N, C-alpha and C positions, 0 to 999 in steps of 0.2 A: 504493499499499499504506499502511497505518496501523499504528502500534504503539499498544497499548493497556496501559498499566501502571495496575494496581488495587491499592491497599492498603486492606485490610479485616480484621475480626476473623476470627482463625483457624477458630472455629466455622461459619463460613459456607461455608468452601471446598468441601466436598463438593456441597453444593446448587449451587454455581457451577460446578463441574465438570460435574456432570450435566446442567444446564441448558444450558451451551455444547455439550455434546456433542449433546444433544437438536435443536439447530438446525445441527448440522454443523461446529461449530468444535471440533476436537480437539487440535490442536497448541497447546502452551503450556507455560511455564516457571513453576514455583512455587518461591518462597524464604521461608523463615522469617526475619522481621526484626523490629525493636523501634523504636519511635518515640513520637513525642508530637505534639499539635497544639493547636488552641484549647482543646481539653479539659482539657489540662494535667495529666493523669494522674489518678489515683484515690487516695482516703484507703482505707488498708487496717488493720485492726485485728489486731494481734498476738495469737497464742495466749497462753492463760493470764493474760489481763489485763495483758500487759506494754506495754499502750499502743497508740498508733496511728503510722503512717508513711505517707508519700506516695510511691507508686510513678509516677514521672514518665515512665518509658519503659516503653510497655506491648507486649506481644507482639502482632505483626500478621503477615499474610500479604502477600506482594506477588506478583501474578500478572501476567505479561507474555504477551502474544499479539500476533502480527502477522496481520492479515487483509487481504484485497483490499478496495479502497474500498467496494464496494457492500455488504460485510458489517459495515462499521464500526458503524453505528448499531445495528444489531441485537446485535452483542456488546456494546456499551456497555449497552444497555437490559437485555440478560439480566443482566450483572453487577450493575448497579445495582439492579434489582428483587430479586434474591436475595442481595445483601448488606445491604440496609437492614434496620434493626431500630427505626429512629425515635429511637434514643438517641444522645446524643454519643460520638463515637469510631468511628462506622461506615465511615469511611475517606473517601479520595479516589479519583479516577479521572483519569489524565492521558493525553493523546491527541497524537501526533507523528507527522508524515509520515515515511515511510522511503524513502529514495532507491533502495535496491536490495537484494535478498536474494540468496543463492547457495546452492542445495542443494549441500553438500560432494560427496555420493556421485556425482551426475550431472553437475554444472557448470551446471544449468539456472539462468537469471537471472530476476528480476522476479516477477510473479504466479504464473508456473508453479512457482517455488521454494516458494511459500507453500502 
């Protein structure tokens, strides 16, 4: 099993959820987060000519999904394809092995629990 964590722009979430569902990946967790990367934030112009300021912690979405090994590349491809805008700040995808998973309701372990 593989855990995929993706951090990306909030406006890309609906497209990503739909695309994952279209390839049979429906179980996921989404968290609203903020962060910064190499981009270092953005320069924002205040209303009424009050100057500019730097927002260095930008709103992002963190999506977590655990898939069986054969589905990992497909999930990563779907997320990347639907998250990309081509501009700095598109985000990152992190991939980690999962030792075990347990479905609380039934007690199933491993790939059957995913």
